[in-house]
N, C-alpha and C positions, 0 to 999 in steps of 0.2 A: 155471449159472455157467461162463463160458468161462476158458480157462486163465489169461488176462492177469489177469482180475478175482480169480481164485483165488490167483495170486501176490501180488497186491497186498492181499489182504484181511487180513493181518496175523495175529500168532500167536494172539490170543484168538478170532477169527473161524475161523481154520483149525482150532484144536483143537475148536472146537464142531461144525463140519462133520464131522469125523472121528468125533467122540464120538456124533453123532446118525445117522451113517450116510449123510449126504448125499453125501460124498465118501470115496474111500479115501485112505489115506496116500500110496500110490503115485502117486496123480493129483496131490496136492498137491506131493510131491517132483519128479515128472516135469515139472510146470510151472514150478517153480523151477529145476530144472537146464537145462531149454531156454532159460529167460532168461539164466541165467548163461553158457551155451554161446555164446548169440547176442550178448549185451551186454558181457561182461567183457572181451572183447579191446580195447574202447573205454574202459573205466572202470578197469580193472586194480584192481578191488576185492579179489580174492583172490589170495594167494600160491600156494595149492594147493586144488584141488576134490576131493572124495571121491565121485565120481559113482557108481561101481559100489558102493561100501560104502553110500552113501546109499539107493540103490534097495533092496539087500539088507535094510537095516533097516526101510525103508518096508513091505516085505512082512512082515517079523517084527511090525511094529506093526499091520498089518491083521490078522495071525493072532491077536495079543493081543486086539484088539477083537472078533474073532470068538469068541473063548474067554470074553468077558464082563470082561476086565481093563479098568480105568480108570485112566489116568494124566493129569495135568493138561495135559501138552504132547504127549500121543501123537500122532505123525505129523508134528509141526510142524518144518520145516526151520529150523535155527538157524545163523548164522555166528558163528565163534569168533575173537575177536581174536588175533593171534599173538604175544601175551605170555602167554597162558594155555596150559597143558600138555593135550595129548590124548594119553593112554598109547599108545605106539608111534609117535608122529609127532615130528618135529623141531618145537621152538619156535624159530624162526629170529630173532625180535625185531628184524626189520628188516635183517638182515645175515648173514654167513657166519661170524661169529666164536663163535656159541654152541652149537656142539657138535651131538651126535647125538640120536637119538630119546629121549623122556622115558619114564621107567619107570611112571609113574602119571599119572591126571588130576589137574588142579587141582581143589580142592574145589568151586568153582562148576561147573566142567565135570562133575564126578560128580553133583552134584544135578540138572543139567540132563538129563543122561543117565538118571538114575533117574526123571525125571519124563516120560520117553518122547520127549524131544527127539531129532532126527536132525541131525547135524552134516554140513553140505553143504560146508564148507570153512573155512580159516583165512585171515583178512583181513590185508591190508597194514598195516603201521605204519612210521613213521620209526625208524631205528636207535635202539634202547634207548628208544623211545617218548618221544624228548626234545621233539619240535617240533609246532606247531599246523599243520603241513602234512605230507603224506605222500609223500615222495619220497626214494628210496635208490638208491645205486650198484648194489646187488645186484639189486633187483626193480623199478626204475623208479619212475615216478609213477602214483599213483592220481588219478582225476579226478571232478570233481563231475558228477553226472548232470543237474543243472539247467543246466549250462554247462560243457562239457568243457575249455574253456580255463582254468577255475579249479580250485583245490584243493578236495577234500572236508573239508579240516581235518585235525587230528591231535590226539592220536596215534591216535585210533580212526578214522582217515579211511577205511580200507577198510571197516569195519563201518559207517560213516555212509553210504557211497555204496551199499553193498550192500542195506541197509535201505530207503534211499529209492527205489531202483530196481526194488524188488519181487524182489530176488534171495535173500531169506530172509524168515521170518515175523517175526523179531526177531534183532537182534544183541548178542552180548556186547560190552562196552567197558570200559575202565578209565579212571580220572581221578585224576591227580596234581597237576594245575595248571589243570584245565578239559577234559581229554581226552574226556569223555563230552559235556559241554555244547557245546564248540566244534563238533565235527562235526555234533551235532544242530542247532545254530544254522544252520550253513552248508549243510545238506542238507534243510532243512525238516521236521525230525523232532522228536518229543518225547524228551527225555533227562533221566535223573535220576541225579545222584550221591547215593546214600543216605548216611545217617550211617555214620561210619567203624566198620568192623568189623561192620556189618549182614550184609555178605555176606563169608564167609571169603576170606582172600587165601592160604591154605594150599595145599599144605603148605610151600611155601618162599618165599613172597613176604610173610609176616607183617610189619608195620611198614615196608613199602616206601616208598622215599624219606622215611624217618624219620617215619612218620605221615601223610604227604600223601595217599596213594594210597587210593581206593575203587574198587570194581568195580560195574557196574550195566549196564542196557540203554540202546541207542538204539532207538527204535521208531516206527512210524507213528501209532500210536494210544495214547493213555494207558492203555487197557485191556490193550494188549500189554505194556506195562511192568509192569502189575500182576500179570498172570499169570506174567511172569518172576520178579517178586519173590517171589510166592507159592511158586515152585519153589526158590528159591535163598537167601532172606533168613532170619535168625534174629530172633526178637523182634518179628515183625509184629504187627499189630493182631489182636484176637479175630475169627475168621472169615476173615482173609487181606485182603490189599490190594484184590483184585477185587471183594470183597463190600463193602468200605469205600467204594468209588466209588459205590455205589448208595444211599449215605446222604446225606440233605440237607445242603447246606452252609449253615451260618448267615452273615450277613453278617459280613465281616472288616474289619478296620482295616488298610489297606496304606499303607505308606510308598514315596515314590518317592525313591530316593537315586541320584544320578548322580555323586557325589563319587569321584574316583579314589584307591585307597589310596596314601597317601604311603609312600616319597618319590618315587613315579613322577611324572614331569613330562613335558609336551608332547603329552598325548593330545588328538586331536581326534574328537569324536563326530560321525560323518558325518550328512548330513540324513536318509538313509533310516532309520538306526539311531535317531536322534532321534524321527522319526515313528512308529517301532514302539513307543517308549515312551509317546509322546502318546496314540496310537490305542489302546493297551491300557488306559491309565489310563482313558480315555473308555468304553471297553466295561465295565470293572470297576464304574465309577460307575453305569452303565446296569443292571448286574446287582445293584445294591443294596449294595455295597460302599463304604466310607468310604475315600477315596483323598486322600493329602495329601503334600506334599513335606516330607520330613524326612531329613537326612543321617545316614547310619552314622557313628559316631565310630570310625575306624580307628587313632587315635593318629597319632603323627608318623613312626613307622618300621614300620607294619604289615606292609608287604610284604616288608622284610628278613627277617621270620621265614620266609616262603616261600622267599625266594632261597636262604638259607642251607641249607635242608633239600633243596631240589631241586638245587642244584649239587652238595652232597655226596652226594646220592643217586646221580646220574649218575656221579661219580667211583667210588662203591662198586660200582656196577653194571659199570662198565668194568673194574674190576679183577677182577671175579668171573667174567668170561666165559672159556670154556676157551682161546679164541685172540684175546686182546686185540691182537695184532699186526694181525688182520685187520679191525680197526674201521676205518670211514671216517675221513678226515683231520679233518673238522669235529668228529666225536664225540671223537676223541682230543684235540682241543683244549678241548672242553666237559669232558672228564675232568680235563685240567690245571687248569682254572679251579677245578673242584670241590675239587681237592686243596688249594687255598689256603685253604679254610675250615678253621680248626683245630677240634679237638675242643671247645676252650672255647667257641667261637662257636656251635657245633652245640648244645652242652648248654645254652647260654644261650637259644637258640631254643626248644628243647623245653621248658625250664622256665618260659619266658615265655608258653608257649600259655594256660594258665588266665587269666592277666591280660589277654591279648589277646582271648580270648573273652568274658570278663566286660565288656570295654569295648564290644565289638561288640553283644553281647546286651543291653546296656542299652536299646537301641531297642525290644526287646520288651517293655519296661514299657508302652510307649504303643501298639504296633502288634502284629498277629499275623504279618505277612508283609513282606518288604522286596522291592520291585520294582526291578531294576536293569537297566542295559544288558546285551546280550549282548556280541558283538563291537563294536568301535568302528566297523568299517568293513567292507568286503566281503571275501570270501575272497581270499588272494594268488592271483596267476596262477600257473599251473603253470610251472615253471622260473624264477620270480622269485627264488628263493633259491639257485639252483643253484651258483653261483660265489661266493656270499657266504660270509665266514668266521664263525666262531663268536660274536664279539661283535657283528658287524653283525646276523646273523640273530637273536640273543638280543634285542638292543634293538628290532628291527623286531616280534618276536613279542610282547613285553611291551606295546608301544604299541597292537597290534592287538587284545589279549586281557587288559586289565589287571584286570577285574572278578572273574575266576574264582578264582585261586589263594588268596585270603584265606579262602575258604569250605573249602578243603582244609586250611589251617593250623589251623582251629578244629574241623574234622572234622564239621561240621553238614551236613544235607541241602540241596540246591540243585537247580533245574531250569532245563531250557531249554525255552522254549515258542514255537512258530512265530507270526510276527507279519506275514506278508504278504511282499512281494518289493521289491527295488530296482530302479532303472532299467535294469540289465544283466539282470534276470531272476533274480538269485540270491535265495535266501531270506534273510528278516531274522527276528530272534529277540529275545525279551527274556528275563531271568534272574529267577528268584525265590529268595530264600533265606528259610529257616525256623528255627525254634527246634530245639534239640537233640532229636534222635530224632523229629521231627514230620514224616516223609514224608507222612503221611496228608493233613494239610491242604494241603500242596503239590500233591499228586496230584488231591485233590478240586477244588482250584482250577483246575487244568490242564483237568481233565475238563470243568468248568463252561465254560471258554474255548473248549474244542473243540467242545461242543455249540453254544455261541453263534456262533463263527467257525470252522466246520470248515476243516481244511487237507488231510486225507489224500485227498480227492476229487480234488484237483489233483495230476497227476502230472507228473514230469520229462518234457520234450519231447525224448526221447531220439532220435526220428527227425529232429529238425531243431534242434539245439542253438543257442541264441542266441550270436551273435558278439560278442567283446568288442573295443571300438574300440582301434586301436593307440595 
């Protein structure tokens, strides 16, 4: 296997190759670091790269392997989103306001480390992980490897770009209103937002954004996400997620729902994104599933539950950084908006979650899974939001990604699954929502789609990116 194929192999295959002695951990890490060195100046996926440390840890992994130690991610290069802590490193959170090195690993980072993963760097995010695009004053713009004139999304934009370009075996991401699924969609990856609290947000991000946030992977293959979850998640299936993928999937009842959660208005589902839904529905029928149109009942104000928690969460985060005076102007404006959310409105949103979840989950009386759009249209162009104010950027963002946040409000698992490409060469995707705690069905379904309609063999045209018409 040549170095490029090795870098693109993904976490599950890289772990197998190291475990079976076909390659060394050092070979995997060297192939990954070479790509980072060559390609990241164009993509800006990473804020910081730990090249020397990663090579030293690769040698340690090879010594462990020679000594008979087995760990599920031994020698696998992983990118860490820069809202999670690596002990001894700064968590910049997209800016310069967030202080010095962190004393301890985030819980998810500690579990990845214990599983043998090698951290190759920390990936760029929008400041305070607010936006579905990744552009900051401090660290510049991250770019989409399929078309470098486009954003890789956000807030896990750097993680999405890194995973898509073969700059890691799998990437850590987090999702408060779509921030795993949006970069997955824009970069042609599989992404899963697990059930709330499936993966710990500790030690200091518990209940982030008032219960909206979950952490999880963006990955080239469903199997890569499964081994990530096996290393990091609590309360998984007996035998683990990776083993669960091998189990047969019985025919499912699948609802197609394109209704936009109220009171959002003015959303236009572009032709390529509509085609992604239609093509996926046709594929699902060919695989033996029952597919029918049936809308989710979001009520009349479902999205207001998301917005109250999101905006107040931003305000709380801004107030908690060591140097709030160093925040970007637009971030400060978002924090001011968030401060307008009174405690009573926040309490109403939190107490209203069970009723909202019950209303949405009524659809699961009739179906097993819900198929929804991913983004409403293509990724934003890099710089499109550069001089836009907070309200303009917020409105544009909501219109581009309106179907994601509601699944954060109810805390249930949801996935992004690749579904081809648009006319500009950018990936398209669909989203699946599942019952409480039922990541397994969503992952088995995604694995079945991946087998029938593979995506990972198509690689970004990094040597000749497509041009975006003016």
